[in-house]
N, C-alpha and C positions, 0 to 999 in steps of 0.2 A: 657375396651371397652365403658362402659356407660359414663365414664368421657370424653373420646374422642368425643363421639357423642354429649354430652352436650356442650363441648367447640366449636365444629363445628357448632352446632345450634346457639349458641350465636354469633359466628363469622358472619354467613350469615345473621342473624337478624340485626346485626350492619351495615353490608354492605347495606342492604335494606334501613336502616334509613339514611345512608350517601352516597347515590348514586352519587350525584354530586361530592363530594370530592374524592370518590374512582375512579370515571371516570377520574378526573383530574390526580390522581396518575398514572393510567394506561396510559393515553395519554403522560404525561411527561416522564415516564419510557420508553415507546415505542419510542419516538423521540430520547431520549438520547442514548439508546442502539442501535438504528438504526445507529446513527452517529458512535458509537463504532464499530459496525459490518462493516460499510462502510469503516472506517479507516483501520480495519484489512484486509479487502479485497484489499484495495489499496496498503497496505504494502506487502501483498502476491504477488500482481501483479508486483509491483516494483522489488521485489526479483527475481521473475521468469524472468522478462525482463532483469534484470542485468545479470543473469546467461546466458540467451539466447544470448544477444548481446555481452557479453564478450567472449563467445565461438566462436563468428564470428568476433571478433575484428581484423581488418586488419591494417597493417602498410604499408604506401605508401612511397616508395623510388622514389622520382621524379628526373629524370636525367636532365642534363644540355641541353639546346637548344640554338639556335642562338640568341634568345631573352632574355636569362637569364642574370641577372646582373653580372657585372665583378667581384664584390666582392665575390659572391658565386661560380662563374665558371670562374676563371682566364684563363683557357685554352680553353674556348669556348665550343661549343657543344660536347656532349659525343662522344668519339671515339669508334671504334669497340673493341680495346684492353681494354679500360676502362669498356665497357659493359661486356666483357667476364670475367674480373676480378671480377665484381660485382656478376655475376652469379656463379662464382666459390666460392665466399665467402658464397653464399646462399646454395650451394649444398654440398661442401666439406670443406669449410673454417671455420672460427671462429664462423660464425652465424648459421651454419648448425644444431648445437645441439639445437637451440631454434626454428627452423623453422619447422612447420608441412607441409606446402605447399606454393607455390608461383605461380604467373602467371605474364606474361609480357603483358603490355598494351601499344600498339603503340600510336602514336599521333592521327592517324585516328580513332582508337578504342576509344580513350579518347573523341574525338569530337562527335562521334556517341553516346556514352553514355550520354554526356551532352545534346545533342539534344533530346534524348529519355526521359531524366529526366525532362527537362525544356520546351521542345518544341521550335519551331522557333518563336522568337520575335525580337524586335528591337535590343536587346543586342547580340543575338546569330546569327543573320542573316549574319553579316559581318565576323564571325569567320571562320578561315580555320584551317586545320590540323597543320600547322606550328605554330599556336598560342597556341597549347596545349602542355602539357609536357608528354613525354614518361615516363613510370614508371613501377616499380615492386610492385605488391600487395602481401604482405606477411602475411600469417596466422601463428600465433605463437602457439607453444605447450602450453605455459603458458602466457596468456595476461599480467601478472604482470611483465614479463621480457622485456617489450617493451623498457624500458630505456636502457638496455644493447645493444639491437639491434640498437637503435637509435644512440648510441655512436659509434658503429662499422661503421655505414654508414654515419654518420653526416659529417665527414671530408674526406670521400673517394673521390678520383679523379673521376670526371664525375657526381657526385651527387650534385644537387642543394639544395635540402632540404628533410628532412624526417618528415612525418606527421602521426599522428595516430588519431583515432576517439574517444579516451578516454575523451578528454577535452569536446567534444560536448556531449558525453553520460553522463558525470558527471553533466553537466549543466541541461540536461533533467531530470536525476534522482534526482537532487537537487530540481527542481521545483515540481516533483511528491512527494518527501519526505516532501516538504513544505506544499503541499495540505493535505497530511496525518496528519501532525502536526496540521494544522488548524482544520481538522475534529475532532481530539482528544481534542483540546482545547474547541471546541463547545460542544463536548460530555461531557467533564468534567464539564462545566457550567451547562448543562442540568441535569447531575447526581446530582449536588448539589441542584438544584431546586427540583428534585425528592425526595431527602432525606428530604428536608424541608417540602414538601407536605405530605410525609408519616408521618412525625412527627406531622404536624398540624392535619392531619386526625385522627391519634390515640389520640391526645390530645382532640379534639372535641368529639370523640367517648367516651373517658373516662369521660369527663364532663357530657355528656348526660346520661350516665349510672351510675352516682355516687351514686344514691339511691340503685340501684341493687347491686353494689359492696359493699356498706355499709351493706346491709342485709347479703350478702355472708360472710363478715367478722364476723358478729355476730353469724352465724350458724357454724363457724369453718372451712370454706373453705380454702384450702391451697393457698399460694401465687401464685404458678404456675397455679392453676386452675382459679384464677382470672385474672392473667396476660396473659396467653397463647391465649385466644380468640382475644385480641388486636394485639398480634404478628401475629397470623394467618391472621388477616384482612390485615395487611400491606404486608405480604408475598404473599397472594392470588392476591392482586392488582398488585404487582410487577411482579409476574409470568405471569399474563395475558399480561401485557405490554411487558415482555420479549419474550413471544411466538409471539406476533405481530411483535416485532423487528426481531426475527428469520425468520419469513415469509418474511419481507421486505428485509432482507439480502439475502435470497435465491432468491428472485425476481431480485435483483440487480446483483447477480452473474450469474444467469441463462439467463436472458433476456437482461440486459443492457450490461454486459461484454461478456458472453458466446455466445450470438447471434448477437445483434446489433453492438457492437464494433468490433466483429470478422468479420462481413461483411464489415464494413467501412474501417478497416485496416487489410486486410488479411495477411500482412507480419508479423504481431505480433501474438504470441500465447497467447491468453487471457485465464484467469482462468474461471472455470464454477462452477456449483452448488456443485461439489464435495468438493471444498474448503469451501463453505458455511456450509456444514454439519460438518466440523471440527470446525468452529468458533461458531456454535450455542450452544453447551453445555457450552462454556465459557460465553456466553451472559446470559444464564439462571442462571448460578452459580453467576455471578455478581449481577443479579436482586435479587436472594434469599439472598445473603450475605448483600447487602445494606439494603434490607427491614428488615432483622432480626436485624441488628445493630441499624437502626433508630427507629424501633418499640420498641425494648427492652430498649434502652436508654430513650425514651420518657415515656414508662410505668413506669420505675423505678423513673423517675423524677416527674411525675405528678400524678401517681397513688400510693398513700401511702397505703401499706397493711402490 
């Protein structure tokens, strides 16, 4: 117990003598781990959005109209028999095993939905119901089976084209994943800076206390007793920075995502501080591990005992 108290006393004494460098370690650790925490939050949000959107992924079977191209609809607009055949395929035919539910959207309903989504402007003011495509909006049991259903309806009489939202969603999630990667790259650079700062701080501390460590060697102090205060110094600075990063991660999750973003985009289910609590222990663990490695390597290299 006395040895531990002595090492802690030496540690805090060294921190007081190197306040500026220790503050730099805390700041850089805080910034780097905040990027790590933010990247983890972003990836969690992307995963949740992926699950939510794919659960609601719709396949749109657009039927032929009088304005459809001849190559896609050689028989002209969809007939009643063709429409009945398509519905039969959805309910009792080959596609029924993949279909969770479907709804029929008339040309007028398609126009109303477009106007509600975009509002009336110069491009939509001249549109009429006949300019829109009648369609079936199909919700699949397994979104991964969209290719099978697409093949079933792609060449069916009366069908102009089959479209799904996956390509658009993949582009959106690709952008979000790219932002996550950028945050991780920045975090990696900042972590390297934190490691170098920890090493520099410990090296300066060891240099300023070289007389004390020399005396301790002469009186027979063990290697661990001489080295551990320096390691404690790096760990304490990193843990303080890690705690600040945990607080910042909680703020981002609770107020930026859980409240502000949820109000701006109510159709999306955003994560909240519950996910931040899951990430926080990992941030502290990273802070401690990095500080121990950097401190121990530096002490072994520059403090010969």
